[in-house]
C-alpha positions in Angstrom: -12.1 72.6 12.6 -9.4 75.1 13.7 -9.5 76.4 10.2 -12.9 78.0 11.0 -11.4 80.2 13.7 -10.7 83.3 11.6 -14.0 82.9 9.8 -15.8 82.8 13.2 -14.1 86.1 14.2 -15.1 87.7 10.9 -18.7 86.6 11.3 -19.2 87.5 14.9 -19.2 91.3 14.6 -21.7 93.6 16.4 -23.5 94.7 13.3 -24.3 91.1 12.4 -25.4 90.1 15.9 -27.7 93.1 15.9 -29.4 91.7 12.8 -30.3 88.7 15.0 -31.5 90.6 18.0 -31.4 94.4 18.6 -28.6 95.5 20.9 -27.0 92.0 21.0 -23.6 92.5 22.6 -20.7 90.2 22.2 -19.2 88.7 25.3 -16.0 86.5 25.3 -16.2 83.2 23.6 -14.0 80.1 23.2 -13.9 77.2 20.9 -12.1 74.2 22.2 -11.0 70.6 21.5 -9.3 67.9 23.5 -6.0 69.8 23.5 -6.5 73.5 23.1 -8.9 76.4 23.9 -9.1 79.2 21.4 -10.3 82.3 23.4 -11.8 85.4 21.7 -12.8 88.8 22.9 -11.8 88.3 26.5 -10.8 91.6 28.4 -8.0 89.9 30.3 -6.2 88.5 27.2 -4.8 90.6 24.4 -4.5 89.3 20.8 -1.8 90.5 18.6 -2.9 91.1 15.0 -3.3 89.3 12.7 -4.3 86.7 15.3 -7.8 87.2 16.7 -7.6 84.7 19.5 -5.5 83.6 22.5 -4.5 79.9 22.7 -4.7 78.1 26.0 -4.2 74.5 27.0 -7.5 72.7 27.6 -8.6 72.3 31.2 -11.8 71.1 33.0 -13.5 74.4 33.0 -14.2 73.9 29.3 -16.8 71.2 29.3 -20.0 71.0 27.2 -21.5 73.8 25.2 -22.5 76.5 27.7 -21.7 79.9 29.2 -19.1 80.0 32.0 -17.5 82.7 34.1 -13.9 82.4 32.9 -11.5 84.8 34.7 -14.6 86.5 36.1 -16.0 87.3 32.7 -19.0 85.6 30.9 -17.6 83.4 28.2 -19.5 81.2 25.7 -17.9 77.9 25.1 -18.4 75.3 22.4 -16.7 72.0 21.8 -15.5 72.0 18.2 -15.2 68.2 18.0 -19.0 67.9 18.2 -19.8 69.7 14.9 -18.7 68.9 11.4 -20.5 71.7 9.5 -19.7 75.3 9.9 -23.4 76.4 10.1 -23.9 74.1 13.1 -20.8 75.4 15.0 -21.5 79.0 14.2 -25.2 78.9 15.1 -24.6 77.1 18.4 -22.0 79.6 19.3 -24.4 82.4 18.6 -26.9 80.6 20.9 -24.4 80.5 23.8 -23.3 84.0 23.2 -26.9 85.1 23.6 -26.8 83.5 27.1 -23.8 85.8 27.7 -25.9 88.7 26.5 -28.6 87.7 28.9 -26.0 87.8 31.7 -25.1 91.4 30.7 -28.7 92.4 30.7 -29.1 90.9 34.2 -31.7 88.4 33.1 -33.5 87.0 36.2 -36.3 84.8 34.8 -34.6 81.5 35.5 -36.5 78.4 36.5 -36.1 76.0 39.4 -34.4 73.1 37.6 -35.8 70.6 40.2 -39.2 71.2 38.5 -37.9 69.7 35.3 -36.5 66.6 37.0 -39.7 65.9 38.9 -42.1 66.9 36.1 -45.2 64.6 36.2 -46.2 62.5 33.2 -49.9 62.6 33.9 -52.2 61.6 31.0 -54.3 64.8 31.2 -51.3 67.1 31.1 -49.5 65.2 28.3 -52.7 65.1 26.2 -53.4 68.9 26.5 -49.7 69.8 26.2 -49.3 68.0 22.9 -52.5 69.6 21.6 -51.3 73.0 22.5 -47.9 72.5 20.8 -49.7 71.4 17.6 -51.8 74.6 17.7 -48.7 76.8 18.3 -47.0 75.2 15.3 -50.1 75.7 13.1 -50.4 79.3 14.3 -47.0 80.2 12.9 -47.4 78.4 9.6 -50.9 79.8 8.9 -50.9 82.8 6.5 -54.5 83.7 7.0 -54.5 86.2 9.9 -58.0 85.1 11.1 -57.1 81.5 11.1 -53.7 82.3 12.7 -55.5 84.0 15.6 -57.8 81.0 15.9 -54.9 78.7 16.3 -53.2 81.1 18.8 -56.4 81.3 20.8 -56.6 77.5 20.9 -53.0 77.3 22.1 -53.7 79.8 24.9 -57.0 78.1 25.8 -55.2 74.7 26.1 -52.4 76.1 28.2 -54.8 77.8 30.6 -56.8 74.6 30.8 -53.9 72.6 32.3 -52.6 75.4 34.5 -54.7 74.5 37.5 -53.3 71.1 38.0 -49.6 71.7 37.3 -49.2 75.4 38.1 -45.6 75.1 39.4 -44.5 72.9 36.6 -46.1 75.2 34.0 -44.2 78.1 35.5 -41.1 76.0 34.9 -42.1 75.5 31.3 -42.7 79.3 30.8 -39.4 80.3 32.3 -37.4 77.8 30.2 -39.2 79.1 27.1 -38.3 82.6 28.1 -34.6 81.8 28.7 -34.0 79.3 25.9 -36.6 80.4 23.3 -34.7 83.7 22.4 -31.4 81.8 22.3 -32.9 79.3 19.9 -34.4 82.2 17.9 -31.0 83.8 17.3 -29.5 80.3 16.7 -32.1 79.8 14.0 -31.4 83.2 12.4 -27.7 82.4 12.4 -28.2 78.9 11.0 -30.5 80.0 8.3 -28.0 82.7 7.2 -25.1 80.1 6.9 -27.0 77.0 5.8 -27.6 76.0 2.1 -31.1 75.1 3.1 -34.0 77.5 2.3 -35.8 79.1 5.3 -38.8 76.8 5.1 -36.5 73.8 5.4 -34.7 75.4 8.3 -38.0 76.1 10.1 -39.1 72.5 9.5 -35.8 71.2 11.0 -36.3 73.3 14.2 -40.0 72.4 14.4 -39.4 68.7 14.9 -39.0 69.1 18.7 -42.2 71.0 18.8 -44.4 68.6 17.0 -42.8 65.2 17.8 -45.0 64.1 20.6 -42.7 61.3 21.7 -39.6 63.4 22.0 -41.3 66.4 23.5 -42.7 64.2 26.3 -39.5 62.4 26.8 -37.4 65.6 27.1 -39.5 68.2 28.8 -36.8 70.8 29.3 -35.5 70.6 25.8 -39.0 70.6 24.3 -39.5 74.1 25.9 -36.7 75.4 23.6 -38.8 74.9 20.5 -42.1 76.2 22.0 -40.1 79.3 23.1 -38.7 79.7 19.7 -42.1 79.5 18.0 -43.4 82.1 20.4 -40.6 84.4 19.4 -41.4 83.9 15.7 -45.1 84.6 16.3 -44.3 87.7 18.4 -42.2 88.9 15.5 -45.2 88.7 13.2 -47.9 90.0 15.6 -46.0 92.5 17.7 -43.0 94.0 15.7 -40.4 95.5 17.9 -41.3 93.3 20.9 -37.6 92.5 21.5 -36.7 96.2 22.2 -38.2 96.1 25.7 -37.9 92.4 26.4 -35.2 92.7 29.1 -37.0 95.6 30.7 -40.0 93.5 31.7 -40.7 90.6 34.0 -43.1 89.0 31.5 -42.5 85.5 30.1 -42.8 84.9 26.4 -46.1 83.3 27.1 -47.3 86.4 28.9 -46.4 88.6 25.9 -48.0 86.2 23.4 -51.2 86.0 25.5 -51.5 89.7 25.2 -52.0 89.3 21.5 -55.3 87.4 22.1 -58.3 88.8 23.9 -61.0 86.2 23.1 -59.7 82.9 24.3 -61.9 80.8 26.7 -61.0 79.3 30.0 -61.9 75.7 30.8 -61.7 73.4 33.7 -59.5 70.3 33.7 -62.6 68.0 33.7 -63.6 65.8 30.8 -60.2 65.6 29.1 -60.4 62.8 26.5 -57.1 60.8 26.5 -56.2 59.6 23.0 -54.5 56.2 22.5 -51.5 58.0 21.1 -51.0 59.8 24.4 -51.0 56.4 26.2 -48.3 55.3 23.8 -46.3 58.5 24.2 -46.3 58.2 28.0 -45.3 54.6 27.9 -42.6 55.4 25.4 -41.2 58.2 27.7 -41.2 55.9 30.7 -39.6 52.9 28.8 -37.0 55.2 27.4 -35.9 56.2 30.9 -35.8 52.6 32.1 -33.9 51.5 29.1 -31.2 54.3 29.6 -30.6 53.0 33.1 -30.5 49.4 32.0 -28.0 50.1 29.2 -25.8 52.0 31.7 -25.8 49.0 34.1 -24.9 46.6 31.3 -21.8 48.5 30.3 -18.5 46.6 30.5 -15.9 47.9 32.9 -15.2 48.4 36.6 -18.4 49.5 38.4 -17.4 52.0 41.0 -19.9 53.1 43.8 -19.0 56.0 46.0 -21.2 56.5 49.1 -21.3 59.2 51.6 -22.0 62.9 51.8 -21.8 64.2 48.2 -23.0 67.5 46.7 -23.6 68.2 43.1 -21.8 71.4 42.3 -22.6 71.7 38.6 -24.2 69.6 35.8 -26.0 69.8 32.5 -29.7 70.0 33.2 -30.5 69.3 29.6 -28.9 65.9 29.8 -30.3 64.3 32.9 -32.7 61.4 33.0 -34.8 60.9 36.2 -36.0 57.5 37.4 -37.5 57.3 41.0 -34.7 58.5 43.3 -31.9 58.3 40.7 -30.6 60.7 38.1 -28.6 59.6 35.1 -26.2 62.4 34.2 -25.5 61.7 30.5 -22.7 64.3 29.9 -20.9 65.3 33.1 -21.3 66.2 36.7 -19.0 68.1 39.1 -19.4 66.9 42.7 -17.9 67.9 46.0 -16.6 65.1 48.2 -14.4 65.5 51.3 -14.4 69.3 50.7 -12.9 68.8 47.3 -14.4 69.2 43.8 -14.2 66.4 41.2 -15.3 66.7 37.6 -16.6 63.4 36.1 -16.8 63.7 32.4 -18.8 60.5 31.7 -22.2 59.1 32.4 -22.9 58.8 36.1 -25.9 57.7 38.1 -26.6 59.8 41.2 -28.8 58.6 44.0 -30.4 61.7 45.4 -32.0 62.8 48.6 -34.5 65.7 48.6 -33.6 67.5 45.4 -30.9 67.4 42.7 -27.8 68.5 44.7 -27.9 66.3 47.8 -26.4 62.9 46.8 -25.9 59.8 48.9 -24.3 57.6 46.3 -22.8 57.8 42.8 -22.2 55.0 40.3 -19.8 55.3 37.4 -18.1 52.8 35.2 -14.3 52.9 34.7 -12.4 51.6 31.7 -9.1 51.4 33.5 -8.3 49.9 37.0 -7.9 52.7 39.5 -4.7 53.0 41.5 -5.3 51.5 45.0 -3.7 53.4 47.9 -3.9 52.6 51.6 -6.8 55.0 52.2 -7.9 56.1 48.8 -8.4 55.3 45.1 -6.8 57.3 42.3 -9.1 57.4 39.3 -7.8 58.3 35.9 -9.3 61.6 34.7 -11.1 62.2 38.0 -8.6 62.3 40.8 -7.8 60.8 44.2 -10.9 59.8 46.2 -10.1 59.3 49.9 -12.1 56.8 51.9 -12.4 53.2 52.9 -12.9 50.8 49.9 -13.6 47.2 49.2 -13.3 45.3 46.0 -15.2 42.3 44.7 -14.4 41.1 41.1 -15.2 44.1 38.9 -17.1 46.1 41.5 -15.5 48.7 43.8 -17.3 50.3 46.8 -15.8 53.5 48.4 -17.2 55.0 51.6 -16.1 58.6 52.0 
């Protein structure tokens, strides 16, 4: 993948970014693998032509695909090892760069991530939510303007109908849509530009998370990316130029789209008919969560339990599975124990108290035996955990 580095630099120029979104400014960005980090456009590092990037040794700051503050400057990072095709790598980097642009524009419409973890799977909400997503999809694909408005009105009507019961959680949805929808919008534009697929096929690819009822119910946070994307695409049709003032307002994408419809009707939550498919969808979502925890617990290796006062410092909210008082962090978690930060780059179950960050126990599975010291364990890839420990067969308990 390093052979794509020069091509990336050639493609990520201001003129091209502004084709995706007006005023789109380029922050620093880094592509990395297990060994090296290739850093571009960072004000604290100079690149001597013809080289367009600065090479660093990989360290723990470069984890996942996200935006970080590297040397006090917003930096989009993407793991090159995760993408085989150039269009996937390029479009994902554009997505993360847009989050950097949001930082520059002082975006403040961020959600409370706790709402996503505790999002209720009530039958009425799931039924209406999936109906509204279908209407949003149809609104974009419909060419007849009158029918397009009808689908849009149905979408708004359904969303308003479920607002009374889950107001805080719907606010969470709208904020995720507003933050991630535009990032997915520029990602789609970039992907479509580089992909051999025609635009209709690209749109169909990105629509799957919108119309797949099973996946959209299982992954609430990620499902808001696609609804936000389709709102952006509809606004592009119905309100040309809407992006110009997007960062000057406090409106969510839904607020802006709702302004395009004046004749929707408001309904109460009563008399919602639950379809058999909705029952199946909810059972699927619950069973999927249970299965993820069961598969984790069945993994071979040394099961390490660390108990005590633990704080979650950072994590990937898109890759967390909740189940009762436990959270399965699928990609990574950085925790603070004994006034020291530890990055754990593997699946971890966190037992939580009153929120996401306050943890009383973590459970991870080690491939290699830790080094046993008098008052600590040294874990490969994590560090030295100080505390009293006891061992029984392939289970270790540490009390910090």
